[in-house]
Structures are given as structure tokens and as C-alpha cells.
N, C-alpha and C positions, 0 to 999 in steps of 0.2 A: 603386924602390919597387914597381913592377908585379912584377919578378923576384922580390923578397921575398915578395910575396903568393903567386905561383905556386910558390914553394918550401914554404911553409907547407901549402898545398892538397895538395901532392903527398905530404908528409910525413904527413899525416893519413889519406889515402887508402891509402897503404901501410902504415901502423902500425896502422890499427884493425883489420883482419882478424887481424893477429899477436896483438893484445891478446885478442881473442874467442877465438881458438883457445888461448890459454894458459889462460883461464878454464874453457873446457870440458874441457880435459885434466885440469886439477885437481879438478874435480867428478868426473869418472869415475874417478880415482884413489882418492877417498874410499870407505871400506868399505861395502858395501851395509847397509842397516838394516831389520830385521824389526819390525812392531808386533803385539804379542800382545794380542788382545783377549778379552773374554769368550767370545766363540764359538769361539775356539781353545781356551780352557782348560777349559770344561765336559767335553768328551770326556775329558781327562786326568784330571780329578777323578773322573768316572765310571769310568773304568778303574782307577785306583787303590782306590777304594772297594769297587766289585763285586768285583774279584779276591780279596778277603779276606773276602767276605761267605758264609755257609753257605747262602744259597738259590741257586736257578740264576739265572744272569744274565738269562735271558729274562724272568724274572718280576720283575725289579728295574727301577726307574726313580728318576731324580733330578728333583726340582723345587725351586722357588725358590733356584736357583744365583746365587752371588755371589762376586766376587773383589775384594781389595784389595791393590794398586792394580787399578783396573778395565781398566787398559792399560799395557803396558811395552814400550819401545823397545830392542832388543837387536841386536847386530851378526849378519849372516847366518852361518851355520855349522851344526854338528851339535848339535842342542839335546836336552837332557835335563832332566827334572824329578825332583828327588830329595825324598822326603818328609822332614822332619827331626824329625816328632814321631810319637807312636805312635798308631797307626790302630785304632780299635775299630768294627768292622762287624758284630759278631755280635749288634747289636740294631738296630731301626729307629729312624729318626727324624733329628733333626739331626745332621749330621756337619761337621767342620771339620778341616782339614789344612793345613799350611804347607808348601809347597815350596821348595827352592832351584832357581833357573832357570840351569842350566850351558850354556854355548857353548863346544863344542870342549874340554870339562873344565874350563873356568874358570867360576867363580859370577860372575854379574852381577846379581843381585838376588833377592828373595825374595817370594812371594806368599801370601797366606792366602786360602783357598778354602773354601766351605762351601755346604751345600746340604741338602734332605731326601731321605733314602733311603725308599722306598716300595715295598711287597711287592703284587704283583698275583696274582689266582687266580680259580679258579672258584668260585661261590657258588650256593646254591639260593634262588630268590625265588617267592614266591607268585603266582600268575597272575590271582588274583581275591581277594575278601574272604572268608574263611573263618572259620566258627564254631568255638567251642570244642566239643571232643570229636568232631570230624569226622576221619574215618580218611582220611588223604590218598591220593589216585590220581595217575597220572602226568600227567594234564592238569591238577593243581592247582598243579604246580610246573615252573619253568623253569631252565636254567643260564645264568648270565651271567657275564662276566669283569670284575672292578672291583678297585679298590684295597681290599685286605684288611689293611693295615697296623695298624688300631685295632679289628679285629673279634674278636681272641683265638682261643684254642684250642677254644672250644665250638662253633665253626662247622662246618655241615654242608656237604659239598662233593661228595657223589655221591647220586644218586636212588636207590641202593640202601639207603641210611640212612635214607630219609624214607618211601617208598612203603610203605603198609601201617600206618604208625605214626599214631597219634592225638594231636591237637592238645590241649595243656593249657589254652591260652588262645586267644581269638579274635585273628586278624590281618588286617591291611589288605592290599590288593592291592600286589604289589611288595615285601612285607617280606622280609627275609633270614632265613632259618631257621636256628636255633641247635638244639643237642642238648638243653637243659634245657627247650626249649618242647614236646617230644614224649615220648610214654609209649606202651608197647605197649598194644594194645586189648585190653579184657577178653575172654577166652574163655569165662568163666562169668559170668552175669548173676544178680542177687539173685533167688532163688526158683527156680532151674534144679535140677532132679534131677540128681544126680551119683552115681557109683560111688565109694566111698571104699575104697580099698586099704589095708590095715593090714599092715605089715612089720616083721618082727623077725628075729633070727638063724635062728629055727626054724620060725616058721610064716609064713603069708601067707593073709589071709582078705580078703573083700570084702563090704561092705555098702551099702545105698541110703542115700543122704543128701540133704539140701536146702541150698543154698549160701545162706548168711544175708547176705552181701555180695559183690559183684563181684570178680574178679580177672583178672590176665593171668598169661601162662605164667610159672611159677616163683614166684609170688607165694604168701604165706600167706593165707588167708580162713578165716573162720568156718564151720563146716560142722555141720549138725544132724543127728545119727545117728537115723534115723527107726526104728531097731530099740530103741536104748536111751533114745531122747528127749534124749540130751545133747549139748551143743554141744562140739565141739573146734576145734583149728587144723589144717589140712591145705593142703599145697602143691599148687598147680595143675599138672597135668601135660598135659592137653588139655582141649577143650571139654567134655567129659563126664566127666572122671577127676581124682580128687585123690588124694594120698598122705599116710599118716602113718606115721611110724617110730617104732618103741619099741625 
């Protein structure tokens, strides 16, 4: 009886390490698994979308990214992501693509990814509240970088386009400037004395006149001819000269 117990004990002591060794060897021979997460997939989505976009990549950003499924387990190997639907990147907004996940050339599944494509750029903002008809100076505006995806083509992006222009409407501090809010300041005010240049193919004469309404360069204004006392329309050339063509 005692010898039987001793035999069983020795068998367990010797056999157990062999059993453990067999289990460990089996696990090591299994293929290694990679888990793809949203953090892994977002750069892939951004690269595919931005590569086909007409804007500089440094001015683009992706927000509200999501993937379905959110995670995927695949075997280790050379991984590729092949888009299987048409990509429209020539406009901003929500984008969606489906990619086939390839490991060593074999497809292991598909993931649908989506996100918002946004455009960033420089804009001009007012530094203070500015009243209507104020002629803008350099200290009235500042340049900031922000999301311009929804601001449209009317956006003013350089100080040269704004300084010296007059506001058509009052603006709060921090307001973004648009072209439709600005106009050239009048060079001639109502009541100013001006020189009227009359031009035709054969003659060129000048007479004195009086502006009947204000006008900026290139605009047509009503001018009273002080010699004939008649009112005519003339184009503003500068702060003291208007022109009539016959």
C-alpha cells in the first residue's frame, strides 16, 4: 500500500512539469494576434482622405472620427488598407469610406470609417467694436488661424485687403471680416469743389463743378457744372477730379 502511494506521488511530480511544458509550447506556436483600434484607424482614414483633397494637407484636420467595427483582431503580418468605394475629397464636410483589411495579401475583414474634413486658415478679426463708416487701420484688425470650413469664399485673409477700406456696417470685437462688409472710402464728399474733365475724340476741356453726392474712386456721382448750372454724371478719378466722356 505504501509503495503504491509512493509510486503515484512520484508519477505526479515527474508528469506535471511535462504537462505544463506541453501547454506552453502550444501557446507559443499559435499565430500572434493584432488588435486594430480607432487610434490605429484614424491616421489611415486621414491619409486616404487628405491625399485626394485639393487643399494643402497642413491646413486640413479630421474630427468626429468613428469606425465600425470599433476594433478588429487580425493575425500579425504585413497590413494594408484598400478602399473599396469611391472617395470624394474635393469638398469639405462628412466623409465615409470602407476599407478592406489585408494581411499578407489576404482580406481579413472590412471596416467602415467616417469623419468630418475641416479646413483651417488665416482670417482677419476686429480688435474692438467698430462703428459703421469707420476707415480701418492696422490696429483695428488682427490675424488669427481658425476653422474656415463654413465661412465661404467672401472671407478676407490679408490685411492689405482691409486696411484703408470703410465698414458698411458696425462690427463687434472679434468679428470675422468679409468682403461684402467693406467698401472703398469716398474720395469726394457732397459739396466738394471738383475739376470736371470733359473728354472726347478731338477735344479735352476742364470746368469747375460741385459734387452733389459722395463717391469713391471709379464710382459715378452727380456733379453740378458751375458754368452751365446743369447736373451731370461723372466718374471719380481722385479726391478733386471727375471725368465725363462724350
